[in-house]
N, C-alpha and C positions, 0 to 999 in steps of 0.2 A: 739479623740478631744478627754474632760476633757467634764463630763457632764454639766461643767455651761459652755463651748460652743458653744454646739448641740442646738440645733432650738426648740422650742416647737413643742409635737405634733398639729399636727390640729384635731378636737374634729371630733371623727367617728356621723355620722349619723347613723338613727337608715335600714334607708334603705341598707348600705355599710354594719351593721353587718347581717342581715337580708344575704342580697346576697349571703356573706360569709358557710352558712347554708344550703344554697339555690337546694346542689343536694341532691338524698336519702338518702346515705351511710354515706355524714359527720353529716346528721343532726339525724342520727341514732345513728355513734353515739359519739354525742356530743348533747344533748335533750338539754327540754329550763330550763330543772333544771338536778345541776350535783352533783353529792355529789366527796371528796375532790380531787379521784382517776381522777375523769373524766380532771374536771380543774389545777387538774396540765400538767394533759396528750395534755390537750391545750395549753396552755401556755409552754411548753416544761421546766417546774420547777420539783423541785424537789415533793411531796408530803411536807415538812418536812415545805418548804418554803412555799406551801398554807397555811400549817397552821402558819407558823411565818404575812405571811400576815394579818391573822384573827385575829389571836392574838392582835397585837400592831391596829387595826381597819381599818387594809388600805385599806381594803372590805366591808367596813359599808354602806349599804343601800342594799347589794350584799348579804347578807347571814341571813341562819334561825337556828335553831335548832328545830330539827322535833323530838322529842324525845334522846333521846342517839347522834341523827346523826346527821350532820354540812350538808346545802343545799345553793349550791350556784345557782343563777341566773344567770345565763350565762350572756344571754343580757346583765346588766349591770355590773359584772366582767367587762368584755369586754369593755364596754363603761369609767369606772373604771379607766383601769391601762392603758387607750390605750391615754385620754382625759385630764387628771384633775396631772398638772405639780406637787401639792403637792402629789401627792404620789409616784414621784419618788426626792421629794425633802426632805420626814421626813425618819426620821433614824429607826433605827432595835437597835440600841443597846441596 
């Protein structure tokens, strides 16, 4: 199916997101505030892709720069990537 013909994803609730990290192993592997590498691992994408998303503002509202380091709020990033159809319609070129 082409992206235009696929149904829009349902918005995830905060309870659904929290449930994904209920077990200790996952919560330790992916704490509430992630670095770029952890974010890439969580979404199973490359570090370069995470940096590209940040540079194009696709994760706006989920990122903060602390000194020279970029930090990503895990739950906000999940909500953005899974709940906003605008995320997928924006061009990265």
